[in-house]
C-alpha positions, 0 to 999 in steps of 0.5 A: 075694218075698224080694228085694222084702222086703229092698228095702222094709226097706232104705228105712226104714233109709235114711230114718232115717239121712237125717233126722238128717243133714238136721237137722245140716246145717240146724243148721250152715247156721243157725250159719254164717248167724248168724256171717256175719250177726254179722260183717256187722253188726259190719263195718257198725257199724264203717263207720257209726261211722267215717262218723259220726266223719268227719262230726263232724270235717268239721262242726267244720272247717266251723264253724271256717272259717265263723267265720273267713270270717264275722269276718275281713272284718268286723274288717278293715272296722272297722279301715279305718273307724276309720282313715278316721275318724281321718284325717278328724279330723286334717284337720278339727280343729286340733292342740291343741298349736298352739291355746290352750285356748278358755275363755269369758271370766269375771270370776272363776274359782276355781282350786286348786293341788291339781290340779297333779301334782308330776311335771308341775312337774318336767317344766316345770322341766326344760323351763325349763332348756332355755330360754336366759337373756335378754340385757342389752337384754331385762333393761333393758326388763323393769326399765322395765316393773317400775315399771308392774307391781309383780308382775314382780319377785316370784319364781315361787313368790310369783307362784303365791301371788297370789290373782288371775291372768290366764290368757294361754294353755294348751298341751300342749307345756311348751316353748311354755308356757315360751316364752310365760312368758319373752315375757311377762316380757320385756314386764314381766308377772309371768308363771308356768306352772301344770300341771293335768290335764284328761281324762288330759292335762297342760295347761300354763297360762301365768298373770300374777299379780295381787293384786286383781281391779282389778289383774288386770282392768287387766293383762287389758286391757293383754294384750288390747291387745298381741294376747293376745285369749284372756286372761281373769281368774280368782281363785285 
């Protein structure tokens, strides 16, 4: 009986000792699981953040490559179209340097010398210096024609001050304008050159001076007979 009592008294003591141990063990397990959960959550958060950064970088790269691939061929096509258009214009239209400016024939056209830029006049003067002086035969012919055209003996500046004129041609090349003026002077016409601006271009006009409208119309008729079909009368 005494042995049974001892066994019975030892069992409650063991139960009392086991309960705190179980509680401590459970607490340790919960702490460990919490720490493991926190570490796993942090690692997953870092992985998610890194994946998000990579996705943003890839999206930026895709946007840039899409922009380049979208616009590069369009610009090239535009350049090729412009080249084709300019090439077609060159083949179809004549050069402005070789063809006089087409102007409708009118009896009186006002013309102001204020449009003449000083640099353009200097250019014409430099071009005129390159042209060779006329020979003796040409001077003899021009002297004979001076009797028919009283304006041919005047200076260039005096010709420019005349109230009437006949335009014979207009060029972008100053050398062509000077050569035409020399040609007209050899035939006895009091010609001179006048430079004007037209749509950001310098146009060199070749004019023949006249004092009256009747005189300018006579000069125009003579020029038309000589083959200058584009000549017309204008009032200065």
